[in-house]
N, C-alpha and C positions, 0 to 999 in steps of 0.2 A: 427507433435505434430501441431494445435492447437496458435493462438496466442495469447488467454487467457489462454493457461497453459503453453506459454512457460513465459510465464507473472505470474503464479502463482510459476513457476518454479525458477525463477530468484527471486521471491522475494523470494519464502523460507530458499532461499542461503544466501539474504539478510537478514532474523530469526535466522537466524544460527549462519550466523558468527560476524557482528554486529551487534546485539540485543544478542547474545547469548540461543535463544529463539529456541524447536525443535518446527515444529506445526503439529501435527497428521495427519490430513487428513487437506482439504480447507475446509470443511463448520467450521471444531472445532471454537466454544467463543471465541475467544482471549483473554474478555474480563470477561465473567462469571467464567472462568477456571483458571484467572490469571497469565494469560504468558504475559498477558500486564497488567501494574497501571499508573496511572498518571505518571510517568516519564520513564518508556518504551510509554507510547504515546504522548510521545515530543522527543522521541531518535528517533521516525517511523517515524513518520514526520522530522527532519531534515537528514533521514537517507534517505526516497522519495527525499528529497527535492534536497540531493547530490547527492542518485545514476541514479536517474533520471530529471532528475531538474526540481521536483514538486511543484510551491509552491502552498503553505495551508491559505483560508482566513479562518481562526480559527473562526470567527463570525457567518463563512454560513455551517461550518463544523459540519452536526450531523454524532454521536459516531459509527450512522449502516453505516458508511461507511468502519469503517475500525476496524469490529466485528469481523471479518475472514479470513480468504486469497481471498477465492474467491470476497469475499466485496474488499478487496483492491484491485486488480485484476481491478476489474471494473473501481474501483475509479482514479485510475493512467488510463487504457485505456483511460476513458474517458479525461483525461486533458490533455493527450498527445496527442490527435484526436483534439483537440479544439487548440494549441500549433500548432497544423501542420495545421489546416484550418486557421488557422492564418499568418501564413508564406506563405502558397501558395496563402494568396489572396493580399496583397505586391510587 
């Protein structure tokens, strides 16, 4: 299982366990299908910070980064990679 796939699996579990949202596929549009509304988006951001230590700058956030499980996995992986690179530079 690739890192991206395992991250998607972890995110799907987070959605089910913490947000009480079942995501049918990695490409399901969470916004268009109503699985995530404004309150759900805020809760998702809180859970990403809690679970992965990912802090999100709301002013730079693009909704497309949170539109699907695949997009969220890409978003989280990039933040984790950036954090690891910063730690390696220290």
